[in-house]
N, C-alpha and C positions, 0 to 999 in steps of 0.2 A: 337384488335382495332388499325386502322391506326395512324401513327404519326399525319397527317393532321386533322383526326376526334379529336384527342385529343386537338389539338391546338383550333380548333373551338368550342369543348366543354368548354374549359377554358375561351375562348373568351366571349362566351355566358353568363357564370358565372359572369365574369368581368361586362358584360352590364346590368346584374340583379342585381347585389348587392346593397344594399342600400348606399346611398350617405351619406357623414359624416355629413353634415348639410344642412337644406332647410329652407328657409326664406319665408313666404308665406305672401302676401301684398293684401289688399283690398282698392281700391282708396275710399276716402270717399265721392268725388264728382262726380264720373262718375261710370259707370259699369266695369272700367278697374279692372284687377287684375293681380298680378304678383308673380314671384317666384325668389329667387337668390339660386341657388344650387351649393353648394360645394361637388364635388366628393370626394376631400381629401384637406387637408391644408398640403400636402407633402412640406418639407424646410420652412414651416412657413408662406405660402403665396398660392394663387391660381388665376388664370387669366380665363377671357372668356368674350366675347363680350355681347352686350345687343341687343336683337332683339325684334320686336314687329309685330305681326300680328293677326287678328281677328281668334279665335277658338283655338289659340295655349294652349297647356296644359302642367301639370307638366310632364308628362312621356317624352315629346319633349325636355324640358329644362334639365331633368337628363340626357338623351342620349346625349345631345350636351355638357353637363360638362364632361362626360366620352371621348367624342371626344377630348376636349381641353385637357385632361390628356394625352390622347395618342399622341396628337400633341406635347406637351411640352417635351415628353420622347424622340422626334426626334428631335424638333428644340432648346430645351432648354428654359428658365433656368429649373432646375428639381424641378418644383412645381407642386401644385396640379392643376386639371383642375376645372373650375367653369363656370357658364353661369347665365345670366339674361334674363328673358322672360316675355313679358307683353302681355297680352290677351286684344287687342284693335285694332280697325281700324286706322292704320297709316294716312288715308286720313281724318279723322275727325279734324275739325279746333281746336279740344281742345288738339290735341297730345302735343304741347308745355308744357301745364300745367300739363298734366299727367306724362310727363318725369320729370318734376321739382318735383313733389310731390313724384315719385320713388326714385330718386336720394337722396332726402332729407330723404327718409326712411331708405336708405341703407348706409348713410353716416359713420356710426360706422365701417363699414367694409371696405368701399372705402379708409377710412384714416388710416388703421392698416393692412389689410391683403389681401384684393382684388384689383385686377386691371381688367378694362374693357375697350371696345373698341366700334365701330361700328359692326353692323351685319345687318341682314335681315331688311329693312325699318327704321334702324337707322343709320344716318351718322355720322362718326367719329367727325365731327365738332359740331354736337348737342351734343355729349358726351363730348367733350372738353368744351363747353360753359355751361353746367350743373356742371360739376365738379368745372369749376372757380367759379361760382355763389355760390359755397359750401366754396370756400377759398381754394381748392385743388390745388397744383401745377401742377397736371398732372393727367389723369385719372388712371395713373399706379402707382400712390404714395403708395398705400397699398402694392404693391408687392415690391417695393423698400424698404420699411419701414420693412415688415415682412420678406423678404428673405436676404436682404443685412444688415439690422439693421442699416441703415443710418439715421443721425438725423442733424438737423441744417443746416449750410451752406453747408455741404458735400451731404445733401439729396438736397437741392436746386440745386446744381451745376449739380448733375446727372438727376435731372428731367429736367433741361434746355438743357441739352445735347441729352437726349432722345427725347424732344419735338423738338428741331432743326432738329435732324435726320430724324424723320419720316415726317416733315412738310417742307423739304426742296425741293424747285423746282427742278424738273429733268431736265437735259440738254443733249446736244449732242446726241449720238447714241442710248439712251435710252428714249428720249424725242420724242413728237409729235410737229412737227412745226406747230405754230399757236394757240396751245392751253397749257394752264398752267396745269400740272399736278404735284402733290406733290408725295414723294415716296410712302407714304401710300396708295396712290390711284393706284398705277401701280405695286406694288411689289408682290402681291398675284398673279395676272394673270401673272407677269413675271415667277414667281416660278412654276406655272403650265405649262408653255411653256417649262421651263427647264426640268420638269419632262417627257412630252412628247418627247422632244428631246432625253434625255438620254436613256429612255426606247428603243426607236429606235436603238440607239447606242448599247445598250446592247444585242439586237437582230440581230446586224451586219446589220443594214440598216441605211439609211441617213434620215434625215428630208427633205432634198431638193427634191421636187417632190412628197413627200408622201400626200395623199389625206385626208383631215381632215375635220369632222364636229363638229360643236360647238355650243352646247346648251346653251344658256343664253349670253347675251351682256352687262352685267354689268360691274363693275369695273374689275371682274375676268374674265369673257368671252372676254370682248372687249379687254383687254390689251394682254391676251393669243393670241387672234387672231391677234394682232399687231405683236409680236415677232415671232409667228410662220411664219407669212407671210414674215417678215423680213428676215427669215432664209431659206427661199424658199420653204416652204409648200404651197400646194394648198388648200386653205380654200373653200371647195366645198359647204358649206352650213353653215348659220348662222340663228337661230331661237329663239325665245322668246316667252310670251304670248301676245306681241304685233304685232308680224308679222313674216316674213321670207324672206331670201334670198336664192337661189339657184343658182349655177354656176358650171356644170359639169368640165368646164375647169379652175376653181378656180377664187375667187374674186380677182382682181387686188389689190395689196398692196396701190395703191394711192386711191382706193375706200373705203378701209377699214379705211386708215388715215382720209379720208373725213368724213366717218360716226361718227369717234370718235370726230372730229371737231363739227359736227352738234348735238352731243349728249347733251341734257341738262337734262336727268334724267338717271335712270337705266334701260333703254329701248333700244332696236334697233330701231334707228330713221327712221322709214319706214311708209309710210301712209297706214292705216287700210283699207281693202277693199278686193275685189275678187282675185285679183292679189297676195296680201299678204298671204290671206287665203291659196291660192292654193300653193304657195311656203311653208307655214308651212307644208301642208301636204306632198309636195313632198320630204321636208328635210329627212324624215324618210325612203324614198325609194332611195336615191342617193348614189351610189357606193362610198364607202370610206375604207380607211385602219384604220382609229383612229376616236374615238368620244371623245371630250372633254366635260364633264357633268359639267357645271358651272352655271346650274339653282337652282331650290329650291331643298330641299331634297326629296327622294322618288319618283324621277321620272322615274328612270329605274325599271319597272315592268318585269315579266317573259315574257308577250307578247312582251315588247319593246326590250328585249334581243334577241328574237327571229327574231324581225325586224333586229335588227344589224348584226346578224349572216348571214341573207339572203342577205344583202348589201355588205358583204364582210369584216366588221370590224373585225380586230383582236386585238385591244387593246383599253381599256377604260381608260382616265385619269380623276380621279375624282376630279374635280375643285371644287365642292359642298361639303358642310358637309354631309356624308351618302347619296349619289344619289339612293342607293338601296332600294327599298320599303320593309318594314318589317311589319309582321301582328301584332307584339306585342314587348315589351322590351325584347332584348335577342334574337330575332329571326334572325339568320344568314343564313337561308337557301338560300335566293336568292344570298347572296355574295358567299357561297360555289359554287352555281351553275356557277356563273359568273366567279368565279377563275378558274373553269375548262374548260371553254369555251373560255376565253379571257385572255390577259396579263393586270391585272388590277394595276394601279398605285394607291395606297390607299389614302384616302382624307387626313388623318393626315400627309402623307409626300407630296403630290402635293399641298395641300392647306395651308401649314405652312408658307407662306411668311411674313405675318405681324408678327407671332409669332416670327420667326426666325429673322426678323429685330429687333424687340423689345427686344430679348434677347441679341443680340450683342451690341446693343445702351445702355442697361442697365448694362451691365457688361464692357463696354469701359469707362474708366474716360476721354478720349479725343474725341473730335468731331469726326465723321466718314462723309466722303462724300457720296453723293447719289451712285456714281459708287462703292464705297468699300461695302456699304451695300447690294447693288445688287449682287457683287460678295460673298459676305459671304453667302446670301441666296442660290446662285447658289450651292456652295459647300456643303451646309448643305443638300440640297435635293439630290444632286448626290450621296455623301455618304450613305443617308439612303436607296436610291434605289439599290445602290451596295451591301449594306448588306442584303436587302430583297432578291435580286437576290441569293446571296450566300447561304442563308438559304433555298430558294427553290429548289438550284440546276440548276436552268434555268430562262431565263427571257421571256418564251412563254406563260407558263401556271404556276399556284400555286404561282404567285409573291404575290398576297394578303395574302395568308396564310403565307408567309415568312415574310411580313410586321407585322402581327399580332403576329407572334412569336417573332420578335423584341421588339414590345411594351410589351409584357407580360414580357419578360425578363427584361426589364428595370424599369417597374412598380411594378412588383412582387406584385399584389394586387388582384388577380383572386380569392383568396380564403378567403379574410378577413372578408366577412361578410355575411349573409344570403341573398338569392334573394329577390327582390322585389315581391309583388303580381302581378300575371299575370293579366293584362287588355288588352283588344281588341281595336285597332284603326283602322279606315278606310284606305283605301289607298291614 
């Protein structure tokens, strides 16, 4: 049995093992249902954001809790992974009421051992407001209590430092002139851009002039496009469910900045219609060196990987949580295929910006400037990619299995409990 096969087998067992705790919820007033999953309570606490989408199920929330555990093993602090998931349409006008009842139901965990934030279709500002309504000083109060054991004035001081650090307006070279962004709005996309730049450096290449496609233009994909363009990359295509833009010679930086200024939601601000639909189709046929996958989970299928290979893509930066489609929990087949064909920066490294910022702010007794937070996130991601490449022995192939090996070494939980029952999910 090859070394890589052993690593993937161990990772599959990690993904299939039963989580330590699952809290199930049924909303008494709507059809909404939700789950709070703790993969573990390592260090006395666990963290993970809150997402909402119609059709969401327990398997997805369990998997995302494991992604968070992996992410914390890279970004710190050394705590368990958790996730909140609500099966409900976020466009329903009853969304605020559903969120209020959900947060009230899980308050005992939020106040003692669980910290959360925004995720798909749930903005961090909604989370902050719901926690404040419950009398909590910060959505991460449970982590600070459970992991650091702080109480009283010391707890309030640390929570205030964290809140200030994540909501500080960015200025100078990391800002967008004419639009107000906070650290939390940009830091994950910045980390994704750092991952792309560092991977190219490890391959002996420069980001300057590199042709990059970006799937997704929310707070992650949009800010990743901004920083990569500022560093000289040619952003040859942008795409999301709303539409697309394709420019074989690269979308000018000024146009990307203007798109961000015009953006009022988590979508690419282009007019729907035949031109935009044509650009969406052309996106996957546009020659490029790198794909940044910053859309929903599971968008990269076997067919899509073939498309990427055909247009010359050599590297994939996982800006979304688990961009590779899986047939069932613990299925790593597509990840293994991608790892043999491309240089893949793992999601739990490239996408750890907010987790890393949170960790640094939580562990710092003094306020940190936005620039300092961004620098610390950069250093965390660069170090993790370097370690992954060292374990892989190269940076062109096998990088993802190197990252998985790193996570398994740090979590050491792959054999702790029996696998989950196998279930089948659609693509």
